[in-house]
PDB file of N, CA, C and O in Angstrom, chain B, residues numbered from 101:
ATOM      1  N   MET B 101     109.163  95.659 105.024  1.00  0.00           N
ATOM      2  CA  MET B 101     109.627  95.350 103.702  1.00  0.00           C
ATOM      3  C   MET B 101     111.013  94.725 103.829  1.00  0.00           C
ATOM      4  O   MET B 101     111.850  95.197 104.599  1.00  0.00           O
ATOM      5  N   GLN B 102     111.241  93.682 103.079  1.00  0.00           N
ATOM      6  CA  GLN B 102     112.527  93.007 103.093  1.00  0.00           C
ATOM      7  C   GLN B 102     113.542  93.717 102.192  1.00  0.00           C
ATOM      8  O   GLN B 102     114.605  94.136 102.651  1.00  0.00           O
ATOM      9  N   THR B 103     113.200  93.848 100.902  1.00  0.00           N
ATOM     10  CA  THR B 103     114.093  94.473  99.929  1.00  0.00           C
ATOM     11  C   THR B 103     113.294  95.228  98.890  1.00  0.00           C
ATOM     12  O   THR B 103     112.121  94.935  98.656  1.00  0.00           O
ATOM     13  N   LEU B 104     113.937  96.201  98.268  1.00  0.00           N
ATOM     14  CA  LEU B 104     113.321  96.967  97.190  1.00  0.00           C
ATOM     15  C   LEU B 104     114.348  97.089  96.076  1.00  0.00           C
ATOM     16  O   LEU B 104     115.477  97.522  96.306  1.00  0.00           O
ATOM     17  N   HIS B 105     113.950  96.705  94.865  1.00  0.00           N
ATOM     18  CA  HIS B 105     114.863  96.692  93.727  1.00  0.00           C
ATOM     19  C   HIS B 105     114.305  97.556  92.599  1.00  0.00           C
ATOM     20  O   HIS B 105     113.103  97.548  92.334  1.00  0.00           O
ATOM     21  N   THR B 106     115.197  98.303  91.935  1.00  0.00           N
ATOM     22  CA  THR B 106     114.829  98.910  90.656  1.00  0.00           C
ATOM     23  C   THR B 106     115.004  97.829  89.605  1.00  0.00           C
ATOM     24  O   THR B 106     115.800  96.909  89.794  1.00  0.00           O
ATOM     25  N   THR B 107     114.277  97.922  88.506  1.00  0.00           N
ATOM     26  CA  THR B 107     114.320  96.883  87.491  1.00  0.00           C
ATOM     27  C   THR B 107     114.068  97.479  86.114  1.00  0.00           C
ATOM     28  O   THR B 107     113.716  98.652  85.992  1.00  0.00           O
ATOM     29  N   ASN B 108     114.248  96.678  85.093  1.00  0.00           N
ATOM     30  CA  ASN B 108     113.876  97.086  83.739  1.00  0.00           C
ATOM     31  C   ASN B 108     112.651  96.289  83.333  1.00  0.00           C
ATOM     32  O   ASN B 108     112.203  95.410  84.070  1.00  0.00           O
ATOM     33  N   GLY B 109     112.116  96.590  82.179  1.00  0.00           N
ATOM     34  CA  GLY B 109     110.948  95.850  81.723  1.00  0.00           C
ATOM     35  C   GLY B 109     109.654  96.512  82.158  1.00  0.00           C
ATOM     36  O   GLY B 109     109.549  97.737  82.207  1.00  0.00           O
ATOM     37  N   GLY B 110     108.680  95.687  82.469  1.00  0.00           N
ATOM     38  CA  GLY B 110     107.334  96.175  82.745  1.00  0.00           C
ATOM     39  C   GLY B 110     107.148  96.883  84.074  1.00  0.00           C
ATOM     40  O   GLY B 110     106.146  97.575  84.260  1.00  0.00           O
ATOM     41  N   TRP B 111     108.088  96.732  85.009  1.00  0.00           N
ATOM     42  CA  TRP B 111     107.927  97.302  86.340  1.00  0.00           C
ATOM     43  C   TRP B 111     109.101  98.204  86.668  1.00  0.00           C
ATOM     44  O   TRP B 111     110.230  97.940  86.256  1.00  0.00           O
ATOM     45  N   ASP B 112     108.836  99.257  87.401  1.00  0.00           N
ATOM     46  CA  ASP B 112     109.884 100.171  87.850  1.00  0.00           C
ATOM     47  C   ASP B 112     110.577  99.662  89.103  1.00  0.00           C
ATOM     48  O   ASP B 112     111.787  99.824  89.267  1.00  0.00           O
ATOM     49  N   LEU B 113     109.794  99.041  89.993  1.00  0.00           N
ATOM     50  CA  LEU B 113     110.311  98.559  91.270  1.00  0.00           C
ATOM     51  C   LEU B 113     109.769  97.161  91.555  1.00  0.00           C
ATOM     52  O   LEU B 113     108.658  96.812  91.157  1.00  0.00           O
ATOM     53  N   VAL B 114     110.581  96.374  92.255  1.00  0.00           N
ATOM     54  CA  VAL B 114     110.140  95.083  92.769  1.00  0.00           C
ATOM     55  C   VAL B 114     110.408  95.102  94.266  1.00  0.00           C
ATOM     56  O   VAL B 114     111.536  95.340  94.696  1.00  0.00           O
ATOM     57  N   ALA B 115     109.382  94.853  95.052  1.00  0.00           N
ATOM     58  CA  ALA B 115     109.514  94.838  96.508  1.00  0.00           C
ATOM     59  C   ALA B 115     109.328  93.420  97.010  1.00  0.00           C
ATOM     60  O   ALA B 115     108.393  92.728  96.608  1.00  0.00           O
ATOM     61  N   GLU B 116     110.223  92.988  97.892  1.00  0.00           N
ATOM     62  CA  GLU B 116     110.063  91.711  98.584  1.00  0.00           C
ATOM     63  C   GLU B 116     109.539  92.033  99.977  1.00  0.00           C
ATOM     64  O   GLU B 116     110.181  92.747 100.748  1.00  0.00           O
ATOM     65  N   ILE B 117     108.368  91.499 100.284  1.00  0.00           N
ATOM     66  CA  ILE B 117     107.665  91.831 101.523  1.00  0.00           C
ATOM     67  C   ILE B 117     107.464  90.559 102.336  1.00  0.00           C
ATOM     68  O   ILE B 117     107.085  89.521 101.792  1.00  0.00           O
ATOM     69  N   ALA B 118     107.716  90.640 103.630  1.00  0.00           N
ATOM     70  CA  ALA B 118     107.438  89.528 104.536  1.00  0.00           C
ATOM     71  C   ALA B 118     106.383  89.977 105.538  1.00  0.00           C
ATOM     72  O   ALA B 118     106.508  91.040 106.146  1.00  0.00           O
ATOM     73  N   CYS B 119     105.339  89.161 105.709  1.00  0.00           N
ATOM     74  CA  CYS B 119     104.253  89.486 106.636  1.00  0.00           C
ATOM     75  C   CYS B 119     103.933  88.247 107.474  1.00  0.00           C
ATOM     76  O   CYS B 119     104.124  87.119 107.019  1.00  0.00           O
ATOM     77  N   PRO B 120     103.453  88.458 108.680  1.00  0.00           N
ATOM     78  CA  PRO B 120     103.158  87.310 109.549  1.00  0.00           C
ATOM     79  C   PRO B 120     101.919  86.522 109.130  1.00  0.00           C
ATOM     80  O   PRO B 120     101.787  85.346 109.471  1.00  0.00           O
ATOM     81  N   ASP B 121     101.002  87.169 108.383  1.00  0.00           N
ATOM     82  CA  ASP B 121      99.780  86.485 107.984  1.00  0.00           C
ATOM     83  C   ASP B 121      99.130  87.224 106.810  1.00  0.00           C
ATOM     84  O   ASP B 121      99.564  88.316 106.443  1.00  0.00           O
ATOM     85  N   LEU B 122      98.106  86.633 106.235  1.00  0.00           N
ATOM     86  CA  LEU B 122      97.453  87.231 105.065  1.00  0.00           C
ATOM     87  C   LEU B 122      96.758  88.563 105.359  1.00  0.00           C
ATOM     88  O   LEU B 122      96.808  89.456 104.514  1.00  0.00           O
ATOM     89  N   PRO B 123      96.110  88.739 106.517  1.00  0.00           N
ATOM     90  CA  PRO B 123      95.528  90.055 106.786  1.00  0.00           C
ATOM     91  C   PRO B 123      96.589  91.164 106.817  1.00  0.00           C
ATOM     92  O   PRO B 123      96.333  92.269 106.340  1.00  0.00           O
ATOM     93  N   ALA B 124      97.756  90.887 107.362  1.00  0.00           N
ATOM     94  CA  ALA B 124      98.829  91.880 107.379  1.00  0.00           C
ATOM     95  C   ALA B 124      99.318  92.153 105.962  1.00  0.00           C
ATOM     96  O   ALA B 124      99.589  93.301 105.609  1.00  0.00           O
ATOM     97  N   PHE B 125      99.432  91.116 105.157  1.00  0.00           N
ATOM     98  CA  PHE B 125      99.851  91.267 103.758  1.00  0.00           C
ATOM     99  C   PHE B 125      98.831  92.111 102.995  1.00  0.00           C
ATOM    100  O   PHE B 125      99.210  92.993 102.224  1.00  0.00           O
ATOM    101  N   ASP B 126      97.557  91.850 103.202  1.00  0.00           N
ATOM    102  CA  ASP B 126      96.491  92.626 102.562  1.00  0.00           C
ATOM    103  C   ASP B 126      96.597  94.093 102.949  1.00  0.00           C
ATOM    104  O   ASP B 126      96.399  94.968 102.106  1.00  0.00           O
ATOM    105  N   ASP B 127      96.905  94.374 104.208  1.00  0.00           N
ATOM    106  CA  ASP B 127      97.057  95.747 104.679  1.00  0.00           C
ATOM    107  C   ASP B 127      98.241  96.430 103.994  1.00  0.00           C
ATOM    108  O   ASP B 127      98.138  97.584 103.579  1.00  0.00           O
ATOM    109  N   VAL B 128      99.363  95.720 103.877  1.00  0.00           N
ATOM    110  CA  VAL B 128     100.538  96.295 103.205  1.00  0.00           C
ATOM    111  C   VAL B 128     100.211  96.611 101.751  1.00  0.00           C
ATOM    112  O   VAL B 128     100.553  97.688 101.262  1.00  0.00           O
ATOM    113  N   LEU B 129      99.557  95.693 101.058  1.00  0.00           N
ATOM    114  CA  LEU B 129      99.189  95.943  99.662  1.00  0.00           C
ATOM    115  C   LEU B 129      98.272  97.159  99.539  1.00  0.00           C
ATOM    116  O   LEU B 129      98.445  97.989  98.646  1.00  0.00           O
ATOM    117  N   ARG B 130      97.301  97.257 100.440  1.00  0.00           N
ATOM    118  CA  ARG B 130      96.385  98.404 100.407  1.00  0.00           C
ATOM    119  C   ARG B 130      97.162  99.706 100.583  1.00  0.00           C
ATOM    120  O   ARG B 130      96.898 100.687  99.887  1.00  0.00           O
ATOM    121  N   ARG B 131      98.127  99.716 101.518  1.00  0.00           N
ATOM    122  CA  ARG B 131      98.909 100.928 101.763  1.00  0.00           C
ATOM    123  C   ARG B 131      99.804 101.271 100.575  1.00  0.00           C
ATOM    124  O   ARG B 131      99.924 102.439 100.207  1.00  0.00           O
ATOM    125  N   ILE B 132     100.430 100.261  99.973  1.00  0.00           N
ATOM    126  CA  ILE B 132     101.272 100.521  98.794  1.00  0.00           C
ATOM    127  C   ILE B 132     100.426 101.081  97.654  1.00  0.00           C
ATOM    128  O   ILE B 132     100.823 102.047  97.001  1.00  0.00           O
ATOM    129  N   ARG B 133      99.271 100.482  97.417  1.00  0.00           N
ATOM    130  CA  ARG B 133      98.419 100.911  96.295  1.00  0.00           C
ATOM    131  C   ARG B 133      97.824 102.296  96.510  1.00  0.00           C
ATOM    132  O   ARG B 133      97.359 102.921  95.556  1.00  0.00           O
ATOM    133  N   SER B 134      97.832 102.784  97.745  1.00  0.00           N
ATOM    134  CA  SER B 134      97.291 104.121  98.015  1.00  0.00           C
ATOM    135  C   SER B 134      98.355 105.217  97.893  1.00  0.00           C
ATOM    136  O   SER B 134      98.037 106.399  98.026  1.00  0.00           O
ATOM    137  N   ILE B 135      99.608 104.840  97.642  1.00  0.00           N
ATOM    138  CA  ILE B 135     100.679 105.826  97.487  1.00  0.00           C
ATOM    139  C   ILE B 135     100.474 106.605  96.194  1.00  0.00           C
ATOM    140  O   ILE B 135     100.257 106.016  95.136  1.00  0.00           O
ATOM    141  N   ASP B 136     100.542 107.926  96.282  1.00  0.00           N
ATOM    142  CA  ASP B 136     100.395 108.775  95.103  1.00  0.00           C
ATOM    143  C   ASP B 136     101.449 108.403  94.068  1.00  0.00           C
ATOM    144  O   ASP B 136     102.636 108.348  94.388  1.00  0.00           O
ATOM    145  N   GLY B 137     101.036 108.151  92.853  1.00  0.00           N
ATOM    146  CA  GLY B 137     101.952 107.782  91.783  1.00  0.00           C
ATOM    147  C   GLY B 137     101.974 106.291  91.487  1.00  0.00           C
ATOM    148  O   GLY B 137     102.424 105.884  90.416  1.00  0.00           O
ATOM    149  N   VAL B 138     101.499 105.472  92.414  1.00  0.00           N
ATOM    150  CA  VAL B 138     101.406 104.034  92.144  1.00  0.00           C
ATOM    151  C   VAL B 138     100.145 103.815  91.312  1.00  0.00           C
ATOM    152  O   VAL B 138      99.030 104.051  91.779  1.00  0.00           O
ATOM    153  N   VAL B 139     100.336 103.364  90.078  1.00  0.00           N
ATOM    154  CA  VAL B 139      99.187 103.201  89.182  1.00  0.00           C
ATOM    155  C   VAL B 139      98.828 101.737  88.950  1.00  0.00           C
ATOM    156  O   VAL B 139      97.739 101.433  88.464  1.00  0.00           O
ATOM    157  N   ASN B 140      99.746 100.826  89.299  1.00  0.00           N
ATOM    158  CA  ASN B 140      99.465  99.416  89.087  1.00  0.00           C
ATOM    159  C   ASN B 140     100.366  98.592  89.999  1.00  0.00           C
ATOM    160  O   ASN B 140     101.442  99.047  90.387  1.00  0.00           O
ATOM    161  N   SER B 141      99.935  97.400  90.336  1.00  0.00           N
ATOM    162  CA  SER B 141     100.769  96.477  91.100  1.00  0.00           C
ATOM    163  C   SER B 141     100.437  95.056  90.674  1.00  0.00           C
ATOM    164  O   SER B 141      99.372  94.785  90.118  1.00  0.00           O
ATOM    165  N   GLU B 142     101.367  94.164  90.945  1.00  0.00           N
ATOM    166  CA  GLU B 142     101.158  92.745  90.669  1.00  0.00           C
ATOM    167  C   GLU B 142     101.760  91.968  91.827  1.00  0.00           C
ATOM    168  O   GLU B 142     102.848  92.301  92.297  1.00  0.00           O
ATOM    169  N   THR B 143     101.075  90.949  92.287  1.00  0.00           N
ATOM    170  CA  THR B 143     101.518  90.170  93.434  1.00  0.00           C
ATOM    171  C   THR B 143     101.898  88.759  92.993  1.00  0.00           C
ATOM    172  O   THR B 143     101.171  88.106  92.245  1.00  0.00           O
ATOM    173  N   SER B 144     103.043  88.311  93.470  1.00  0.00           N
ATOM    174  CA  SER B 144     103.473  86.920  93.286  1.00  0.00           C
ATOM    175  C   SER B 144     103.916  86.391  94.636  1.00  0.00           C
ATOM    176  O   SER B 144     104.715  87.024  95.326  1.00  0.00           O
ATOM    177  N   LEU B 145     103.405  85.245  95.010  1.00  0.00           N
ATOM    178  CA  LEU B 145     103.797  84.626  96.265  1.00  0.00           C
ATOM    179  C   LEU B 145     104.941  83.653  95.994  1.00  0.00           C
ATOM    180  O   LEU B 145     104.862  82.833  95.079  1.00  0.00           O
ATOM    181  N   LEU B 146     106.010  83.746  96.796  1.00  0.00           N
ATOM    182  CA  LEU B 146     107.137  82.829  96.671  1.00  0.00           C
ATOM    183  C   LEU B 146     106.811  81.559  97.444  1.00  0.00           C
ATOM    184  O   LEU B 146     106.598  81.598  98.655  1.00  0.00           O
ATOM    185  N   LEU B 147     106.773  80.448  96.747  1.00  0.00           N
ATOM    186  CA  LEU B 147     106.355  79.192  97.368  1.00  0.00           C
ATOM    187  C   LEU B 147     107.525  78.413  97.974  1.00  0.00           C
ATOM    188  O   LEU B 147     107.402  77.887  99.080  1.00  0.00           O
ATOM    189  N   SER B 148     108.645  78.332  97.275  1.00  0.00           N
ATOM    190  CA  SER B 148     109.817  77.645  97.810  1.00  0.00           C
ATOM    191  C   SER B 148     111.056  78.144  97.104  1.00  0.00           C
ATOM    192  O   SER B 148     110.966  78.736  96.028  1.00  0.00           O
ATOM    193  N   SER B 149     112.215  77.909  97.699  1.00  0.00           N
ATOM    194  CA  SER B 149     113.501  78.296  97.116  1.00  0.00           C
ATOM    195  C   SER B 149     114.139  77.070  96.483  1.00  0.00           C
ATOM    196  O   SER B 149     114.081  75.976  97.043  1.00  0.00           O
ATOM    197  N   VAL B 150     114.747  77.253  95.317  1.00  0.00           N
ATOM    198  CA  VAL B 150     115.399  76.136  94.640  1.00  0.00           C
ATOM    199  C   VAL B 150     116.920  76.228  94.748  1.00  0.00           C
ATOM    200  O   VAL B 150     117.609  75.223  94.572  1.00  0.00           O
ATOM    201  N   LEU B 151     117.450  77.408  95.033  1.00  0.00           N
ATOM    202  CA  LEU B 151     118.874  77.617  95.238  1.00  0.00           C
ATOM    203  C   LEU B 151     119.081  78.526  96.432  1.00  0.00           C
ATOM    204  O   LEU B 151     118.283  79.432  96.669  1.00  0.00           O
ATOM    205  N   ARG B 152     120.120  78.299  97.168  1.00  0.00           N
ATOM    206  CA  ARG B 152     120.466  79.176  98.293  1.00  0.00           C
ATOM    207  C   ARG B 152     121.893  79.545  98.216  1.00  0.00           C
ATOM    208  O   ARG B 152     122.387  80.280  99.071  1.00  0.00           O
TER     209      ARG B 152
END
């Protein structure tokens, strides 16, 4: 995991995750979703950066 942020609004936490490939990413998502208390998740892929 790269970073974990608390937030307001619809989500309690936002996690930035880096994986070497899609199978590894799928595994991370499966593990996160199996954590007791996690009732929902949403995935967004970052395509490019506009500011650095």
